[in-house]
N, C-alpha and C positions, 0 to 999 in steps of 0.2 A: 615461587612467586607467581602472583596473578597480575595481569596488566589490563587496564581499561583504556580504551581509545575513543575519543569523541571530538567533534568540531564545533566551532561557533562562527557564524558569518557566511555560511555556504550560500544562502539565498539572498544576500544583500546586494545592492548595486553600488554602495559607497563603502570603501574601507576593505580591510583584509579578511581573509578566512584564517582562523587560528585552530590548529590541531594540537591536542594534548594527549600524551601517553603517560599514564600514572600507574605505578607499581606498588604493591604491598604484599607482605606475608599474609596468606589467607587466614592464619590464626589471629591476625590483628584486624581483619576486616570489620569485625563487630564494633570496633571503636569508631569507624566511620558511621555506622548505623546509629550508634549512641549520640553522635553529634547532630544527627538529622540530615545527613547527606542524602541527596536524591537528585533526580534530573534537574538541571539548572532552570529549566522552563517552569518548574513547579515552585521556585523560590523567588522572593522579591530581591531587587538589587541590594538592599541592605543585608538581607540574609546571605546572599552570595558573597558579599564583601567580608562579612563576619566569618564565614566558613573558609574563605580562600586561604588565609594564613594557617589555620588549623589543619586543613587538608594537606597543605604543602609540607607541614612538619611531620605528618603521619606517613606520607608517601614519598617515593622517589619518582620524580616526574621530569619531563622535558616538553617544551612547546615549540611548535614550528609556525611561523607567521608567513603566510603567502599574500603578498601585496596585490592590490588591484592591477598594478603594472605587470607583475609577473604572471598573474592569471591571464591577462589579455595576451601576453606573449605566448604562453603555453597553449592557449586555446587556438593558436594558429595550426596546431597539429593534434591536440588532444581534447577530449571532452572533459567535463568537470569531474565525473567519476574517476577517470584515469588520473587526473591531476591529484585528486584527493588520495587515491591509492598509493601513488608514488611518494607523496608527502607523508603518509602514514608509515610507509616502510622506512623512510628516512628518520622519522621520529623514533621508531622502534629500534633501529640500528644505533641511533645516537644514545638511546637509553642504556644500551649495553647489557641487557639482561638476557641470559641464554636459558633454553629449555623451560620457558614459562608458557602458561596458557594465557592467551590474549583475547579479550572480549572486545569486539568492535561493533559500534553502532553503524549498521550498513545503510548507505543511501540508496542502494539498489534493492528493488523489490524481490530480486533473486539473490539472497545474501551469499550463496556459494559462488556466484559469478564475481562478486566483489572480492571475496577471499582470494580467488585465483588472480585477480588483478594485483592485489598486494603482494602475493607470493612471487610474482614476476620481478619485483624490485627488491624484495627482502633478502638481505645477506645473512641475517641471524636465523638460527634454527629455532622456530617457535611454533606452537600449536595455535592456529587461528580459529576462533569461534565468532563468526560474523552472523548477526541477527538484526532484524528490524526492532526498533524501540529498545535497544540494549541499555540505554540510559535509564529506562524504567525497570529493567529486569535485574541489572547487576549494579550493586552499590559502588563498585570501583569505577564503573563507566560513568555513574553519576558524579563521582569525585573528579574525573577527568573533564566532564562537561562544565563543572563549576570553574575549574582553573582556566579552561579555554574561554569561557564566557567573560569572566572578569578581565582576563588579559585583553580580549578584544574590546570590551567596553572602555578600558583605560586608553587603548590606542585610539578609539573613536573620539574620546574627549581631547586627546592630544591633537588630532587632526582638526577638530573644530577650532581650537585655539590658533593653530597654524594658519588656516585659511580664512579665519575671521567670519565664519557663518555657522549658525546652529542648524544642522539638518536633521536633528533628532536621532533616530535609530540607524538610518542608512538602509533600511529594508524597503523593498518595492511596495509592500503593503501599507507602508506608513504614509498617511496623507501629507504630513509635513515634509517628509523626504521627497515625495512626488512634486510638491511645489518648488522645492529647491532645484530639483533636476530639470523641471520645465524652464527655470530661469538660470540654468547653469552657466550660460555665456557671460553672466554678470560676475561670476566667481572663477576667474581663470586659474587661481591657485588650487581649486578643487578638482580640476580636470584629471590630474594624474591619479586621483583616488577613486575615479569612477570606472567601473567595469564596463567595457565597451563590446565585449564578445561573449556570447552565450551559446552553448550547445545543448540547450534544454528546451523542452516544450513548455512555454509559460502560459499562465491563465490569460484570457482575453483582455482583462483589465491591464495586466502587465504589458501585453503586446501594444496596447494603445499608448501607454506611457513610454515604452522603451523602444519604439520603432527605430529610433536613431542608432541604437547600439546592439541590435540583434544580428547575429550572423545566421547562416543557414543551420537549422537544427540537424544533428546527426543521429541522435537516438534519445528516446524519452528517458528522463531522469527525474527523480523526486526533488521537489523544491523544499529545502529545509526551512523551518521557521526560526532557526537560530540566528 
């Protein structure tokens, strides 16, 4: 078996990060290509929704949702790369596939460093292939990215209904999200879904927006656009 791992929601300020580990027999991977599976960022929301069920039927997969509250708590001791690594290991152990090759979209510019992070938490014997832009290079990682993205998008829509405010995508680069964050005191139900701690170096624009929720950065990390 081969396994693809990717996340959605790493770089957002509102809502969870979702990690997906999806497995398939390599002899069946061509079927994903025939469906048009690719990195979720290269697909429209409608295309992702259409592919979600088909990808789910072709693969064996598991998802892990890390809420904003849990991320805030974990960031008391860990940076975002470490949190993602431990949750990827949990997803792979939960998937329960042994002796597989796992392709991981690395958030670290030094992928081998991220692979070592995962190995510290991994209980299953697996071969890890960590690389940047893996969702573009390996179709099984693209499949995982679709499942992760759709899962997160559905959770975002659920949160909007619960708190009674449309904050759009929840990403720091989203002007509509920025407006809601600036007025967040008006929406107390939203507070538990806001990430208040960061261990990453953000762009100057983000720093101005998020002064209220930044902790001291510990090491540079890539900000995902998922």
